[in-house]
MARKE-82181 format. One record per residue (C-alpha): residue number from 1; z, x, y. Coordinates in nm, 4 decimals. Example, Ala and Ser with C-alpha at 12.3 -4.5 7.8 and 13.67 -1.06 7.14 Angstrom:
<rs>
r i: 1 | z: 0.7800 | x: 1.2300 | y: -0.4500
r i: 2 | z: 0.7140 | x: 1.3670 | y: -0.1060
</rs>
This chain:
<rs>
r i: 1 | z: 0.0000 | x: 0.0000 | y: 0.0000
r i: 2 | z: -0.1037 | x: 0.1374 | y: 0.3391
r i: 3 | z: 0.1811 | x: 0.1805 | y: 0.5875
r i: 4 | z: 0.1282 | x: 0.0663 | y: 0.9463
r i: 5 | z: 0.3484 | x: 0.1482 | y: 1.2434
r i: 6 | z: 0.3199 | x: 0.0193 | y: 1.6004
r i: 7 | z: 0.4429 | x: 0.1348 | y: 1.9382
r i: 8 | z: 0.3693 | x: 0.2300 | y: 2.2946
r i: 9 | z: 0.2436 | x: 0.5831 | y: 2.3371
r i: 10 | z: 0.1334 | x: 0.8413 | y: 2.5921
r i: 11 | z: -0.1964 | x: 1.0052 | y: 2.4919
r i: 12 | z: -0.2334 | x: 1.3832 | y: 2.5061
r i: 13 | z: -0.5008 | x: 1.6180 | y: 2.3808
r i: 14 | z: -0.4037 | x: 1.7865 | y: 2.0572
r i: 15 | z: -0.3188 | x: 2.1561 | y: 2.1069
r i: 16 | z: -0.4535 | x: 2.2134 | y: 1.7563
r i: 17 | z: -0.8235 | x: 2.2662 | y: 1.6945
r i: 18 | z: -0.8695 | x: 1.9472 | y: 1.4989
r i: 19 | z: -1.0411 | x: 1.6108 | y: 1.5628
r i: 20 | z: -0.7211 | x: 1.4342 | y: 1.6666
r i: 21 | z: -0.5115 | x: 1.3144 | y: 1.9571
r i: 22 | z: -0.1426 | x: 1.3700 | y: 2.0161
r i: 23 | z: 0.0564 | x: 1.0518 | y: 2.0828
r i: 24 | z: 0.4059 | x: 1.0635 | y: 2.2339
r i: 25 | z: 0.6222 | x: 0.7604 | y: 2.1547
r i: 26 | z: 0.7559 | x: 0.6312 | y: 2.4877
r i: 27 | z: 1.0886 | x: 0.5243 | y: 2.3371
r i: 28 | z: 1.1763 | x: 0.8203 | y: 2.1160
r i: 29 | z: 0.9452 | x: 1.0883 | y: 2.2658
r i: 30 | z: 0.8479 | x: 1.1757 | y: 1.9084
r i: 31 | z: 0.4986 | x: 1.3300 | y: 1.8732
r i: 32 | z: 0.2408 | x: 1.1983 | y: 1.6256
r i: 33 | z: -0.0998 | x: 1.3508 | y: 1.5544
r i: 34 | z: -0.3672 | x: 1.0844 | y: 1.5035
r i: 35 | z: -0.7018 | x: 1.1686 | y: 1.3489
r i: 36 | z: -1.0105 | x: 1.0568 | y: 1.5406
r i: 37 | z: -1.2902 | x: 1.1661 | y: 1.3065
r i: 38 | z: -1.4577 | x: 0.9677 | y: 1.0324
r i: 39 | z: -1.6648 | x: 0.6515 | y: 1.0141
r i: 40 | z: -1.5565 | x: 0.2993 | y: 1.1083
r i: 41 | z: -1.3855 | x: 0.2519 | y: 0.7721
r i: 42 | z: -1.1751 | x: 0.5626 | y: 0.8341
r i: 43 | z: -1.0734 | x: 0.4267 | y: 1.1754
r i: 44 | z: -0.9306 | x: 0.1140 | y: 1.0100
r i: 45 | z: -1.1676 | x: -0.1174 | y: 1.1936
r i: 46 | z: -1.1115 | x: 0.0204 | y: 1.5458
r i: 47 | z: -1.4290 | x: 0.0644 | y: 1.7488
r i: 48 | z: -1.4772 | x: 0.4417 | y: 1.7645
r i: 49 | z: -1.5931 | x: 0.4045 | y: 2.1276
r i: 50 | z: -1.2470 | x: 0.2761 | y: 2.2199
r i: 51 | z: -1.0961 | x: 0.5895 | y: 2.0659
r i: 52 | z: -1.3540 | x: 0.8210 | y: 2.2273
r i: 53 | z: -1.2730 | x: 0.6700 | y: 2.5686
r i: 54 | z: -0.9033 | x: 0.7627 | y: 2.5512
r i: 55 | z: -0.8006 | x: 1.0341 | y: 2.7965
r i: 56 | z: -0.4877 | x: 1.2510 | y: 2.8305
r i: 57 | z: -0.2238 | x: 1.0574 | y: 3.0216
r i: 58 | z: -0.3312 | x: 0.7086 | y: 2.9178
r i: 59 | z: -0.0554 | x: 0.4781 | y: 2.7953
r i: 60 | z: -0.1608 | x: 0.2694 | y: 2.4952
r i: 61 | z: -0.0205 | x: -0.0019 | y: 2.2753
r i: 62 | z: -0.1328 | x: 0.1053 | y: 1.9293
r i: 63 | z: -0.0904 | x: 0.0416 | y: 1.5607
r i: 64 | z: -0.1285 | x: 0.3410 | y: 1.3337
r i: 65 | z: -0.2398 | x: 0.3182 | y: 0.9720
r i: 66 | z: -0.1026 | x: 0.5919 | y: 0.7461
r i: 67 | z: -0.2899 | x: 0.7129 | y: 0.4404
r i: 68 | z: -0.1764 | x: 1.0225 | y: 0.2475
r i: 69 | z: 0.0421 | x: 1.1234 | y: 0.5408
r i: 70 | z: -0.2437 | x: 1.1042 | y: 0.7921
r i: 71 | z: -0.2302 | x: 0.8633 | y: 1.0868
r i: 72 | z: -0.5373 | x: 0.6848 | y: 1.2185
r i: 73 | z: -0.5775 | x: 0.4047 | y: 1.4703
r i: 74 | z: -0.5551 | x: 0.0522 | y: 1.3286
r i: 75 | z: -0.5623 | x: -0.0957 | y: 1.6802
r i: 76 | z: -0.5442 | x: 0.0409 | y: 2.0313
r i: 77 | z: -0.5229 | x: -0.1189 | y: 2.3766
r i: 78 | z: -0.5000 | x: 0.0762 | y: 2.7009
r i: 79 | z: -0.2037 | x: -0.0279 | y: 2.9168
r i: 80 | z: -0.2263 | x: 0.2371 | y: 3.1914
r i: 81 | z: -0.5000 | x: 0.4802 | y: 3.2921
r i: 82 | z: -0.2749 | x: 0.7512 | y: 3.4297
r i: 83 | z: -0.4093 | x: 1.1023 | y: 3.3763
r i: 84 | z: -0.2463 | x: 1.4333 | y: 3.2837
r i: 85 | z: -0.4138 | x: 1.7681 | y: 3.3415
r i: 86 | z: -0.2899 | x: 2.1039 | y: 3.2062
r i: 87 | z: -0.4148 | x: 2.3962 | y: 3.4133
r i: 88 | z: -0.3411 | x: 2.7528 | y: 3.3039
r i: 89 | z: -0.3726 | x: 3.0724 | y: 3.5071
r i: 90 | z: -0.3594 | x: 2.9028 | y: 3.8474
r i: 91 | z: -0.3955 | x: 3.1259 | y: 4.1548
r i: 92 | z: -0.3271 | x: 3.0400 | y: 4.5161
r i: 93 | z: -0.0386 | x: 2.8018 | y: 4.4456
r i: 94 | z: 0.0240 | x: 2.5671 | y: 4.7377
r i: 95 | z: 0.3102 | x: 2.6461 | y: 4.9753
r i: 96 | z: 0.5278 | x: 2.3479 | y: 4.8835
r i: 97 | z: 0.5530 | x: 2.4760 | y: 4.5256
r i: 98 | z: 0.6535 | x: 2.8263 | y: 4.6380
r i: 99 | z: 0.9106 | x: 2.6882 | y: 4.8823
r i: 100 | z: 1.0581 | x: 2.4626 | y: 4.6147
r i: 101 | z: 1.0922 | x: 2.7586 | y: 4.3805
r i: 102 | z: 1.2434 | x: 2.9803 | y: 4.6509
r i: 103 | z: 1.5135 | x: 2.7166 | y: 4.7044
r i: 104 | z: 1.5864 | x: 2.7118 | y: 4.3302
r i: 105 | z: 1.6189 | x: 3.0905 | y: 4.3272
r i: 106 | z: 1.8468 | x: 3.0897 | y: 4.6316
r i: 107 | z: 2.0742 | x: 2.8364 | y: 4.4616
r i: 108 | z: 2.0674 | x: 3.0179 | y: 4.1276
r i: 109 | z: 1.8972 | x: 2.7243 | y: 3.9546
r i: 110 | z: 1.6291 | x: 2.7263 | y: 3.6848
r i: 111 | z: 1.4494 | x: 2.4218 | y: 3.8253
r i: 112 | z: 1.4090 | x: 2.2268 | y: 4.1466
r i: 113 | z: 1.2176 | x: 1.9273 | y: 4.2790
r i: 114 | z: 1.1011 | x: 1.7747 | y: 4.6047
r i: 115 | z: 0.9113 | x: 1.4734 | y: 4.7303
r i: 116 | z: 0.5850 | x: 1.5486 | y: 4.9114
r i: 117 | z: 0.4435 | x: 1.3471 | y: 5.2022
r i: 118 | z: 0.1039 | x: 1.2824 | y: 5.3546
r i: 119 | z: 0.0173 | x: 1.3398 | y: 5.7201
r i: 120 | z: 0.1455 | x: 0.9911 | y: 5.8096
r i: 121 | z: 0.4870 | x: 1.0646 | y: 5.6583
r i: 122 | z: 0.4387 | x: 0.8466 | y: 5.3480
r i: 123 | z: 0.5632 | x: 0.9822 | y: 5.0149
r i: 124 | z: 0.2659 | x: 1.0708 | y: 4.7937
r i: 125 | z: 0.4119 | x: 1.2690 | y: 4.5033
r i: 126 | z: 0.7017 | x: 1.4496 | y: 4.3386
r i: 127 | z: 0.6899 | x: 1.8196 | y: 4.2616
r i: 128 | z: 0.8994 | x: 1.9896 | y: 3.9915
r i: 129 | z: 0.9243 | x: 2.3644 | y: 3.9348
r i: 130 | z: 1.0735 | x: 2.5257 | y: 3.6254
r i: 131 | z: 1.1514 | x: 2.8904 | y: 3.5627
r i: 132 | z: 0.9175 | x: 3.0547 | y: 3.3137
r i: 133 | z: 1.1151 | x: 3.1209 | y: 2.9963
r i: 134 | z: 1.1706 | x: 3.4697 | y: 2.8647
r i: 135 | z: 1.1153 | x: 3.5717 | y: 2.5059
r i: 136 | z: 0.9248 | x: 3.3505 | y: 2.2633
r i: 137 | z: 0.9571 | x: 3.0277 | y: 2.4637
r i: 138 | z: 0.6507 | x: 2.9086 | y: 2.6531
r i: 139 | z: 0.7381 | x: 2.6129 | y: 2.8735
r i: 140 | z: 0.3769 | x: 2.5340 | y: 2.9619
r i: 141 | z: 0.2807 | x: 2.5106 | y: 2.5947
r i: 142 | z: 0.5929 | x: 2.3065 | y: 2.5208
r i: 143 | z: 0.4791 | x: 2.0474 | y: 2.7755
r i: 144 | z: 0.1236 | x: 2.0543 | y: 2.6379
r i: 145 | z: 0.2349 | x: 2.0125 | y: 2.2759
r i: 146 | z: 0.4907 | x: 1.7428 | y: 2.3514
r i: 147 | z: 0.7778 | x: 1.9626 | y: 2.2296
r i: 148 | z: 0.9278 | x: 1.9196 | y: 2.5751
r i: 149 | z: 0.8318 | x: 1.5692 | y: 2.6891
r i: 150 | z: 0.6960 | x: 1.5004 | y: 3.0349
r i: 151 | z: 0.7834 | x: 1.1349 | y: 2.9987
r i: 152 | z: 1.1360 | x: 1.1471 | y: 3.1496
r i: 153 | z: 0.9869 | x: 1.2904 | y: 3.4699
r i: 154 | z: 0.7189 | x: 1.0196 | y: 3.4867
r i: 155 | z: 0.9694 | x: 0.7452 | y: 3.4028
r i: 156 | z: 1.1966 | x: 0.8634 | y: 3.6827
r i: 157 | z: 0.9086 | x: 0.8265 | y: 3.9276
r i: 158 | z: 0.8233 | x: 0.4792 | y: 3.7972
r i: 159 | z: 1.1849 | x: 0.3664 | y: 3.8257
r i: 160 | z: 1.1919 | x: 0.4640 | y: 4.1929
r i: 161 | z: 0.8545 | x: 0.3200 | y: 4.2896
r i: 162 | z: 0.7525 | x: -0.0398 | y: 4.3569
r i: 163 | z: 0.4334 | x: 0.0130 | y: 4.1583
r i: 164 | z: 0.3856 | x: 0.1575 | y: 3.8094
r i: 165 | z: 0.0738 | x: 0.3588 | y: 3.8680
r i: 166 | z: -0.1579 | x: 0.4740 | y: 3.7402
r i: 167 | z: -0.0386 | x: 0.8238 | y: 3.8271
r i: 168 | z: -0.2038 | x: 1.1639 | y: 3.8217
r i: 169 | z: 0.0053 | x: 1.4428 | y: 3.6671
r i: 170 | z: -0.0812 | x: 1.8108 | y: 3.7003
r i: 171 | z: 0.0998 | x: 2.0663 | y: 3.4839
r i: 172 | z: 0.0215 | x: 2.4174 | y: 3.6041
r i: 173 | z: 0.1093 | x: 2.7680 | y: 3.4931
r i: 174 | z: 0.0484 | x: 3.0042 | y: 3.7863
r i: 175 | z: -0.0894 | x: 3.3459 | y: 3.7004
r i: 176 | z: 0.1281 | x: 3.5330 | y: 3.9474
r i: 177 | z: 0.4406 | x: 3.3191 | y: 4.0005
r i: 178 | z: 0.7644 | x: 3.3055 | y: 3.7944
r i: 179 | z: 0.7543 | x: 2.9283 | y: 3.7483
r i: 180 | z: 0.5691 | x: 2.6399 | y: 3.5842
r i: 181 | z: 0.5079 | x: 2.3374 | y: 3.8019
r i: 182 | z: 0.4652 | x: 1.9677 | y: 3.7317
r i: 183 | z: 0.3159 | x: 1.7634 | y: 4.0151
r i: 184 | z: 0.3258 | x: 1.3851 | y: 3.9752
r i: 185 | z: 0.0894 | x: 1.2285 | y: 4.2268
r i: 186 | z: 0.1725 | x: 0.8645 | y: 4.2900
r i: 187 | z: -0.1827 | x: 0.7374 | y: 4.3285
r i: 188 | z: -0.4453 | x: 0.8310 | y: 4.0730
r i: 189 | z: -0.7874 | x: 0.8977 | y: 4.2252
r i: 190 | z: -0.6346 | x: 0.9003 | y: 4.5743
r i: 191 | z: -0.6974 | x: 1.1687 | y: 4.8363
r i: 192 | z: -0.4127 | x: 1.3931 | y: 4.7191
r i: 193 | z: -0.5133 | x: 1.3755 | y: 4.3533
r i: 194 | z: -0.8737 | x: 1.4554 | y: 4.4353
r i: 195 | z: -0.7684 | x: 1.7434 | y: 4.6617
r i: 196 | z: -0.5591 | x: 1.8975 | y: 4.3836
r i: 197 | z: -0.8466 | x: 1.8511 | y: 4.1382
r i: 198 | z: -1.0964 | x: 2.0170 | y: 4.3696
r i: 199 | z: -0.8604 | x: 2.3025 | y: 4.4622
r i: 200 | z: -0.7696 | x: 2.3943 | y: 4.1056
r i: 201 | z: -1.1003 | x: 2.3155 | y: 3.9359
r i: 202 | z: -0.9973 | x: 2.0042 | y: 3.7415
r i: 203 | z: -1.3250 | x: 1.8066 | y: 3.7368
r i: 204 | z: -1.3032 | x: 1.4414 | y: 3.6380
r i: 205 | z: -1.4566 | x: 1.3808 | y: 3.2940
</rs>
């Protein structure tokens, strides 16, 4: 008998070189790898176009069919079209990120955050900076693999906003700075999001 599980998930690209997506359960933050290859029978009746159209950052309501320990989509509906971009080796980090990190260093803290504002004084995003970890730990890869979930940061934004998105989230590892940054832009496809995309070469798919 085929086992089916259901839930609400955040979609990420799989860090493994396999035809799959990484889903993060929004209640438990547990990661699940879901295969995306195969014919329509393998996809348990889900239109493969619906699966191909999923992008990192989307929130989906999905049922997963398990066969021999492998999860595939039995159903999938997109609830939010937020986007998450992982950008490695960033140069020319914007001043707000450096200032936020300098404050963390001055206070002896390993992380810090600040709200950013547009030219009219309206809040347009939240910036988090985290100290790069020494030794074997790689914070950027932990975010990308779901080992360290981004979801609590996004949920905190949603809880303090009148709207629920969609958001644009940029996770960056600067090439020449001692921190990793997470920038949650309140309005997806707004001016700020597009500026960050253009500045750090994150073209829209």
